[in-house]
N, C-alpha and C positions, 0 to 999 in steps of 0.2 A: 794619660801614657805614659810611661816611659819612652824617653828620647836617650839612642842610644848611636851617640856620636864616634864614627872611627876615626882617626887620626893617621898621619904615615909615617909614624915612630916608628925606631929600631925593633928591633924582637914582640913584633905586636903583639899581646894577647888578647884572646880572645874569651868569654866564657860559654859553657856548652851552649845554653839556651840566648837571644837572642829577643826578649817580645817586647813586642812595642813598633817605633817608630825608630827603622833603620836608615842613618844619616854619612854618609860615606864623603870623605873630607881630602881631597887631591890627590895622593901616593894613597891614601886609605881605602877610597874607594877600589881601588883595582886589589888589595888588598883582599877585601869581600869578594869581589869578584871569583878571584885565585880558591880563596875558599869554602865556594858557592854558594855564600848566601846572597840572597836580593836583599836590595838595599830599596830607600822610597826615594828617597834623593842624593847625589850628586853636586859637594858645590866645591871651589875653589879657584886657584888659578892655573892649575895644571902645569905649574913649571915644575915638576919632581917626574914625568910623564913621557913619554913617547906619543908622536902623533897621534900611531897605531893603536896604543895603547888607550888616550882620551877619545879615539872613536870606539873603543871599547868598552870605553865608558861610558861612552854615549847612549853607545846600546843599548847595557846590561841596566839601568836608571829609569822607573818612573818619571825625575824631575833634573835637569843638568840644568845650574847654575853656573856659566864659568866668570868671576871677579875677571879684573882687573889684576898684572901682574903689583903694580907703586898704586898703594892704597892705607888708609890711616887704618885699619883691622889686620887683622892672623884670620888668615882661613877658618883658625879653632872659632874666632870670634864671630865674625862671620856667619858661622850654620848654628851657634846657640840664641844666638838674633833670630833667624829663622825660625827657630826654631819656637823661639820666648815667644816670636808675635804672632805662631797660629796656635797659640794660649796653654801653652806646655810649660809646664813649673818644674819637674823632675827629669833630669838631664845626669846621662853616663856615659864615659867618656874614655873614652880606651887611644891608646898609640901614642902618650903623649909625655911618659916617658922615659929616660932609658938615652935617651940621646943629648941636643942640646942644653944645659941647665937652663937658658936667657927664657930658650922657648919654654922652659916646667913653670919657670919663674915668672911668666906672661900668666899662666894658665891659673897659678895660683891669687895672682890680681883679678882675672877675672871668679873667679871662685869666689873671692870676696867681693866685689863689685857687683856679684848678681844676688849673693843670697842678701845681700843689705833691699835688693827688692821683691823679696821673697823667694825666691828659688833656688834647689837647691840639685848641684854640678859637686856628681860624685868622681873622681876620678879612681880606673881599676886599671892593675896589672898584675903580671902573676900570685907577686908576695903582698899587694899593698892596695888599700882602699881607703882613701885621702877623701877627707868630708870640710865644710867650715860650718861652725854649728851659730845661729845668731842667743840671742838671749833669752832664756827659759833654758834651755841645749835640750836635751829630752832620754832616748832608753837604746842604746844598739847592742840588738841582740845577737850572740856568739855564733856565726857559722865556721869559717876556714881559718879563722884569723883568728891569735889568744895576745895578741904585743899589741899593748896603745902609745900612742905619745901624742901629749897635748901641748899646745905654742896657743900666745896668747898672737892675734893679726891682727895688726893695724892699730891696735890700742890694746893699752891695757883691761884682762879681763878680772871681773870685781868678782867677792864671793862665790869661789869656786867651789864647788861640789863632789867628789869624783867618789861614787861606789861600785862592788862588784868586783874590787880590782884588789890585788895582793897589796898597792900603798894605799889608802884612801885619803881625799881629801875632804875638808869641813870647812868652808868658807875663805879658800883661799885667795889671797890677794894676787893673782902670775900676771908680770908685768913683762914683755915683748921681749928681755931682756936675760926671762930668766931657765934657765932650762930643767928646772926642777919635774918638771911630766914629761920625759922621756925615759921612755920602754919599763913601763906599768904591765904587768900579767892580771889580762880578765881569772875570776876563781871561781865565777861563775858562770850561770848560760845569757844570762842581759847585765851589761854596763849602763850604769844611769849619772846621766849629768849633770847639772845644774846652776845656772849662775846670773849674775842680775845687768851685767851689764859690759859690753867687749862685744868679740865676735875669737869665737877656740876653729883651730887649727887642730884637728882628729887626725889623726895616722892609722890604723891598723894594718899588723905584716904578720907575715909568718917567717919560720928562717927558713 
């Protein structure tokens, strides 16, 4: 089952349909209520909502998890760990872009951390879809995004091959300081990616 985790970032965008477990994080839980979307879990320290708003959140979720304000993990990571503990391995994050860069970078680090455990985290907003791929890569079906960028995350990516794009690659070694693979363009309905070593940060974008 997919897990949709909604955080409280600015200019929150959500897809038309959310199928699966829905988790509201801090102010993201309030945004779900305001959008008329039911959630299964609300989690966070809720330091960004008022007392009345927190009461409203408590009354509109099946499970309410309040975290202490001083802790060693972000509210977002706590929500991810909650989903992972229940056996979920496919997680979608919303409301984590467009605000503080340090918070977004922390999410990027989490994407790398969890892909190493075999857990896929996809970040989505109105114009972008981000994911991290483990070695061997995969196939991405073209939906609403046509531009692709690829970056080595954490270490070099070896023998990277990319097909179905305007600028294909064959067995290229992509270093972590190499921006060569920014702003490629899909020319077919599927983009194919393969590599032998490393972790690949993939960004799908639209204008």
